[in-house]
matplotlib code that plots the C-alpha trace (Angstrom):
import matplotlib.pyplot as plt

x = [181.2, 179.3, 180.7, 177.6, 178.2, 181.9, 181.1, 178.6, 181.2, 183.9, 181.6, 180.6, 184.2, 185.1, 182.2, 183.3, 186.9, 185.9, 183.7, 186.6, 189.0, 186.5, 186.1, 189.9, 190.5, 187.6, 188.9, 192.2, 190.4, 188.3, 189.9, 192.2, 190.5, 193.1, 192.8, 191.5, 193.4, 191.8, 193.7, 194.0, 195.8, 196.2, 196.9, 197.2, 194.2, 195.0, 197.5, 196.8, 194.0, 194.2, 191.9, 192.4, 190.5, 189.5, 190.8, 190.3, 189.1, 189.4, 186.1, 184.2, 185.4, 182.8, 182.7, 179.8, 182.5, 185.2, 186.1, 188.6, 191.4, 193.8, 196.9, 200.2, 203.4, 203.3, 199.7, 197.7, 194.3, 193.5, 190.3, 188.1, 184.9, 183.2, 182.4, 179.2, 179.7, 176.3, 176.4, 172.8, 171.5, 173.3, 176.1, 178.8, 179.6, 181.8, 184.4, 183.1, 186.1, 189.1, 191.4, 193.7, 192.1, 194.6, 192.4, 188.8, 187.4, 184.5, 183.8, 182.1, 180.1, 180.8, 177.1, 176.1, 174.8, 177.1, 180.5, 183.1, 185.4, 185.3, 184.5, 186.9, 188.0, 188.7, 191.0, 191.7, 194.1, 192.7, 194.3, 196.7, 198.5, 199.9, 198.6, 201.9, 203.2, 199.9, 198.6, 195.1, 194.0, 190.8, 190.2, 187.4, 186.3, 189.4, 190.2, 192.7, 194.2, 196.7, 198.4, 200.6, 199.2, 201.6]
y = [100.3, 98.3, 94.9, 93.1, 94.4, 93.6, 90.1, 89.6, 91.0, 88.6, 85.6, 86.6, 87.0, 83.6, 81.9, 83.5, 82.5, 79.0, 78.7, 80.0, 77.5, 74.7, 75.5, 75.7, 72.4, 70.5, 71.5, 69.8, 66.6, 66.4, 64.1, 62.2, 58.9, 56.6, 54.8, 51.2, 48.5, 46.0, 42.7, 41.7, 38.5, 37.6, 34.1, 32.7, 30.6, 28.6, 29.7, 33.5, 34.4, 35.7, 35.8, 38.6, 37.9, 40.4, 38.4, 40.8, 44.3, 46.2, 46.8, 49.8, 49.5, 51.1, 48.9, 51.0, 53.7, 51.3, 51.2, 49.0, 49.9, 47.6, 49.6, 49.2, 49.9, 53.6, 54.1, 53.7, 52.3, 49.2, 48.1, 49.6, 49.4, 52.5, 52.9, 51.3, 47.9, 46.2, 42.4, 41.9, 40.9, 38.0, 37.8, 39.5, 42.6, 43.2, 46.0, 49.4, 50.6, 49.0, 51.5, 50.6, 47.2, 45.0, 43.2, 42.3, 41.5, 40.5, 40.9, 37.7, 37.7, 35.2, 34.6, 37.3, 39.7, 42.5, 43.6, 43.1, 40.6, 37.1, 38.4, 37.8, 39.8, 37.6, 39.1, 37.9, 39.3, 40.7, 39.7, 37.2, 39.7, 39.2, 40.5, 39.8, 42.9, 44.8, 46.1, 46.0, 48.8, 49.0, 52.4, 54.5, 56.4, 56.2, 52.7, 51.1, 47.8, 47.0, 43.9, 43.0, 40.6, 37.8]
z = [65.6, 68.2, 69.4, 68.0, 64.4, 64.7, 65.7, 62.9, 60.3, 61.7, 61.4, 57.9, 56.8, 58.3, 56.5, 53.2, 53.6, 54.6, 51.4, 49.2, 50.8, 50.3, 46.6, 46.0, 47.8, 46.1, 42.6, 43.4, 44.4, 41.2, 38.6, 41.0, 40.4, 39.0, 35.7, 35.9, 34.1, 31.7, 31.2, 27.6, 26.3, 22.6, 21.2, 17.7, 16.5, 13.4, 10.9, 10.6, 13.0, 16.6, 19.6, 22.1, 25.3, 28.0, 30.9, 33.8, 34.7, 37.9, 39.8, 38.6, 35.0, 32.8, 29.7, 28.2, 27.6, 26.2, 22.5, 20.8, 18.4, 16.5, 15.5, 13.6, 15.4, 14.3, 15.6, 12.4, 13.2, 11.1, 12.8, 15.5, 17.5, 18.8, 22.4, 23.6, 22.0, 22.0, 22.2, 23.4, 19.9, 18.2, 20.7, 18.4, 16.6, 13.4, 13.5, 12.6, 10.6, 8.8, 7.1, 5.5, 5.3, 7.1, 9.6, 10.0, 13.4, 15.5, 19.2, 20.6, 23.8, 26.6, 27.0, 29.4, 26.7, 27.7, 26.6, 29.3, 31.0, 29.4, 25.9, 22.9, 20.0, 16.9, 14.3, 10.8, 8.2, 5.0, 1.6, 3.1, 5.2, 8.7, 12.0, 13.9, 15.5, 15.6, 18.9, 20.5, 22.8, 24.9, 26.2, 27.7, 30.7, 32.9, 31.9, 29.5, 28.4, 25.7, 24.2, 21.3, 18.7, 17.8]

ax = plt.figure().add_subplot(projection="3d")
ax.plot(x, y, z, "-o")
ax.set_aspect("equal")
plt.show()
């Protein structure tokens, strides 16, 4: 074999090995983005109602992918809002589901027309029940926030 052909083969093998190594290393780097935190604080409003405010969010939080769940201590969902909460019309949105019917709720816009920091979730018990001890969870594309109600 001539030295020119041997050199071409060595370069080709080096390029292939470098490509394989690049693919292996890049797959380890995918998905290493950490989860962003959403700050949620709940306070009693009146005798039985609660307001949970979205008080903070880390830069880059994608609120278009965030949904809300109100849950019991064992994880049963009592009220929820699907991802992509639209507050551009009317400035608020009723909860999508409530099963079993323990709480009703409404997300209220802070005036900017978009769901995000500064907005409030108002919760009311149904049939004279209590919301104390329930939890609220905001979660979506690599972001999450939780708080206990009451």
